[in-house]
C-alpha positions, 0 to 999 in steps of 0.5 A, spaced: 499 498 499 503 506 498 503 512 503 498 516 499 493 510 499 494 508 506 492 516 508 486 515 504 484 509 508 485 513 514 480 518 513 475 513 513 476 510 521 469 513 522 466 508 519 462 509 511 465 512 504 465 518 502 459 522 498 460 527 493 454 531 494 454 537 498 452 537 505 450 543 510 455 542 516 454 546 522 459 552 523 465 553 529 461 546 531 467 545 535 471 551 539 477 548 541 481 551 546 485 545 550 480 541 551 484 533 554 484 528 551 478 524 553 473 532 552 476 531 545 474 524 543 468 524 539 469 516 538 474 510 540 476 504 535 477 499 538 480 494 533 479 486 532 480 480 527 473 478 528 467 483 529 462 477 533 467 475 538 468 482 539 462 484 540 461 478 545 469 479 549 465 487 550 459 484 553 462 479 557 466 485 560 462 491 561 454 489 560 454 492 554 452 489 547 454 493 541 449 494 535 452 492 528 453 499 525 454 497 518 460 495 513 465 498 508 466 497 502 472 497 498 476 497 505 474 490 507 470 493 514 464 493 519 463 495 525 458 495 530 457 502 537 456 503 543 455 510 545 460 513 551 456 518 553 453 525 550 457 526 544 461 519 545 461 513 542 465 506 541 466 504 534 468 495 534 471 495 527 473 488 524 475 484 517 468 484 514 469 475 511 465 478 505 470 482 502 476 480 498 480 486 499 483 489 506 485 496 505 485 498 512 490 502 515 492 497 520 492 490 518 486 488 524 486 480 521 494 480 525 490 483 532 491 477 538 486 481 541 481 487 542 485 493 542 484 501 541 488 502 535 485 508 533 481 515 535 477 520 532 477 528 535 471 532 533 473 538 530 472 544 524 476 540 519 477 545 515 481 549 521 484 542 522 487 541 515 490 548 516 494 546 522 497 539 519 499 543 513 502 548 517 505 543 521 507 540 513 504 534 515 500 530 508 493 531 509 487 527 506 481 531 505 476 533 508 472 529 505 464 528 506 461 520 508 454 518 509 451 511 511 444 510 511 441 508 518 436 503 519 429 508 519 432 510 513 434 517 515 443 519 513 449 520 517 452 525 514 459 528 516 465 531 514 473 529 516 480 529 515 486 524 515 493 526 518 499 523 516 504 524 523 510 520 524 507 516 530 504 509 528 507 502 528 503 496 526 498 496 531 496 503 533 495 510 532 496 515 536 495 521 531 487 521 531 483 523 525 477 529 525 471 529 524 466 534 524 458 532 523 452 535 519 447 540 522 442 535 522 445 529 523 443 525 530 450 524 532 452 515 533 454 516 541 445 518 541 442 511 539 447 506 540 446 501 546 448 506 552 451 504 559 457 506 559 462 512 560 468 514 557 472 516 563 479 517 561 483 516 554 491 515 555 496 516 550 504 512 551 509 512 545 516 512 545 518 519 544 512 522 548 514 530 547 513 531 539 507 527 539 504 531 545 506 538 541 502 535 534 496 534 539 497 541 542 497 544 536 491 542 535 488 544 541 489 537 545 492 538 552 494 529 551 499 528 557 502 523 553 507 517 557 513 513 555 511 506 552 516 501 547 510 502 543 505 507 541 498 505 547 491 507 546 487 505 552 480 508 554 478 508 561 470 505 561 465 507 568 460 500 565 454 497 569 459 491 570 465 496 574 470 500 571 474 496 566 480 499 561 481 497 554 
């Protein structure tokens, strides 16, 4: 996979395909003023090699069963969702066995168990793209995306991906940025409830540059030292506190 292809795929970790039609979006939807990583989270991506097993894994630990969300044609993935509180949710993303191609930026098929592999930040995506370019990072987007809900309504968003040198084969600690359509119901509102995001933490072999980059996007993240990139989400659940 080329670097351009990787960046194109990274934009769509929000679960769907692009739409070329013009959309209506809230202006200045997010005012970033040094939000903590926890507060900046729109959704957490929990990667897994098998979706059904990951749903059962999550339910056994939390007491909440994620609902099937949909498939991503051309990317080779499908997902399930669970709310983490107002305007925040969990996306379990896994290979789709019905698709021959697999083009997700992280090879979920090789994961030994479910783990947090990436995250999305709610933001003004045009402003995020400007910031990324000022930092001399490659940017893909903003791009428009959509997904049909079971009730026939459309889920609309815009997103932008940033190619920064912090990822490894299993985890990308650099978030992508998402802005939901003005009249779009956020996925947290109709996904299974019961869990709440208490903390979101980042670790990295070179924590200072990652922390500085996130600060450029007005995300105040205390990145700690580790031998590889690690993302962890602490949840309050019906079965107590759970660390992902």
